C-alpha positions as CSV (number, residue, x, y, z in Angstrom):
1,M,0.0,0.0,0.0
2,A,1.3,3.4,-0.9
3,D,1.8,6.1,1.8
4,L,1.9,8.9,-0.7
5,V,0.8,9.3,-4.3
6,V,2.0,12.3,-6.2
7,L,0.5,13.3,-9.6
8,A,2.6,16.0,-11.1
9,T,3.0,17.4,-14.6
10,G,6.4,17.6,-16.2
11,M,8.2,20.9,-16.1
12,M,9.6,22.5,-19.2
13,P,11.3,25.9,-18.9
14,S,10.0,28.7,-21.2
15,T,13.6,29.2,-22.4
16,A,13.5,25.7,-24.0
17,L,11.5,27.3,-26.8
18,H,12.1,31.0,-26.6
19,R,15.6,32.0,-25.6
20,P,15.9,35.7,-24.5
21,P,18.1,37.6,-27.1
22,G,21.3,39.2,-26.0
23,V,21.6,37.3,-22.8
24,P,24.8,35.3,-22.5
25,V,23.3,32.2,-20.9
26,N,24.3,28.5,-21.5
27,Y,21.5,26.0,-21.6
28,D,21.3,22.2,-21.2
29,E,19.7,20.0,-23.8
30,D,16.3,20.4,-22.1
31,G,16.4,24.2,-22.1
32,F,17.3,24.7,-18.3
33,V,19.9,27.3,-17.4
34,L,23.5,26.3,-16.7
35,D,25.5,28.6,-14.4
36,G,28.2,30.6,-16.2
37,V,30.4,33.6,-15.8
38,G,28.3,36.2,-14.2
39,V,25.1,34.3,-14.6
40,Y,23.6,32.5,-11.7
41,G,20.3,30.7,-12.3
42,A,18.1,29.8,-9.3
43,G,15.3,27.5,-8.7
44,C,13.2,26.0,-11.4
45,V,15.1,27.8,-14.2
46,K,17.9,25.3,-13.4
47,K,15.9,22.1,-12.9
48,P,12.6,21.0,-11.5
49,M,12.7,21.5,-7.6
50,E,10.4,21.5,-4.6
51,V,9.7,24.9,-3.0
52,S,12.1,24.5,-0.1
53,A,14.9,23.6,-2.5
54,V,14.0,26.6,-4.6
55,V,14.5,28.9,-1.6
56,Q,17.8,27.5,-0.7
57,D,19.0,27.6,-4.3
58,A,17.9,31.2,-4.7
59,T,19.8,32.2,-1.5
60,S,22.9,30.4,-2.9
61,A,22.6,32.3,-6.2
62,A,22.2,35.7,-4.4
63,L,25.3,35.0,-2.3
64,K,27.3,34.0,-5.4
65,A,26.3,37.2,-7.2
66,I,27.2,39.3,-4.2
67,Q,30.6,37.6,-3.9
68,S,31.1,38.1,-7.7
69,A,30.3,41.8,-7.4
70,V,32.5,42.3,-4.4
71,R,35.6,40.8,-6.1
72,R,35.3,43.3,-9.0
């Protein structure tokens, strides 16, 4: 007997079909953002995540951006 059943739809980032022009971002084969020099993706733009993981990832991306700005 199952304790938990989750019915979820698949996630596909909007950048998989429409990539923003002039933005130097690298993407994986599914259209999710890969971190690069000066570009810090966070949350579901990087991969499908739960809400708590998104919050942690966003905090991490913000700290990386701050560290990058301070080094310049």
